[in-house]
C-alpha positions, 0 to 999 in steps of 0.5 A: 499499499503507497504511503500518503505522507499528507495525511494526518497518520502519514504526517504522524510517521514521518514525524516520528521517523524524523525525531527518531533519526535525530534522536540516534544522531545525537546520541552517537554525536554524544558517545563520541564527543565523550570519549574524545573529552575522555582521551583530552583528560586523559592527555593533561594528566599523562603531560602533567604527571610526566611534567611533574616528574621533570620528564623531558616531553618537549618537542616531537616526544610523544608523551603518550608512549613515554607515560606507558613505559615510564609510569605506574598509575595506582589507585590508593585508600588513604584511610589503610594505603592500599592499593585498589588492584581492580580500578581503572586508574586514568578514568578515575574522576577524583573530584565527582569522588571528593563530593560524592558522600558515599567516597568521600569524608570531612576531614578531622582537621581541614587546614587545607579548606577542601570541605570533603577529601575523596577516600581514594586517590590517584598517584604515579610510580615513575621509573627511569630507563633502567626500570628503577623508581625515580619518582613518586607524583602524588597530586594536592589541592587546597584553597588559596586566596580566591580558587582551589588550587591543583598541582602535582609533587613528584618526590624523589625515592626517599619519599622526602625530597621534592623532586619537582612541583607543577600547578595546573589549575587556579584563579588566584589573582593574574600578575600576583598569584600567578607566581604558581605558573612561573618556573622561577618559582616552582624551581625553589622548591626543588630539593626541598624536604617535607618532612623533618627528623620526627616525621612531622611535616615540616615544610613552609612557604616563608614571608620575608624569605627562608633563611640559607640552608633551610630544608624546608622553607621557600620563599614567598612572594610579595603580595600573595601571601595567601596564595602561599599560604594556601600552598604550605597548608595544601602540602602539609594536609596532604602529606599528613596522617589524613592524606599520603602518609600511611601510603608512603610508609607502607611504599617505604617498606616496600609493602606495596 
């Protein structure tokens, strides 16, 4: 029987087919865009981890291949220091985990002013060409003056000395608080130690400048006291008992 599109039924059928076709097209486009977004997010993660570990990815170097060869991602249970061996680490959404009541908790001492903390965190073991541990890269974040500051801290194999630090996202005051983007300042953190002889987190950003030979202090930036204080508090929180301390103790004892 011939299809009569000029009838009421014909119009309804045509409209239904058109709506279904558009729906399928939108769904397909959304899936493609979702995958592209995930790829971009993974790439940003890989680049930041390698930069934090002070790995050269300049020029035409394939940072994806370098990451694949050199980095072992881990998902850590912060309270126990245990490793979740079944997790898809690269696609773990740490920010969503931090605001989901089922996967987060409120810090007892919220010195970083983050309100809630995810129960799990991604960490990255970075190895050299000989297969020996080069650095352990750990994400940190905390409140600055205007924004939450996000970064990665790379520790040398002694799990105390800072290899490098990268801050990759913040909304601090342009021209003042954006010293976080300046390697002239972040390079000053290289070689500093997080913990003192008693194992206490002793890293600090010193207003007026750190004294010569200070293993734990780095110079503050004039006019950006609150931003520097935010970095200090974030470091003190994340390497304290509610952050990575349990994991680092286990790693040092070669239990993970």
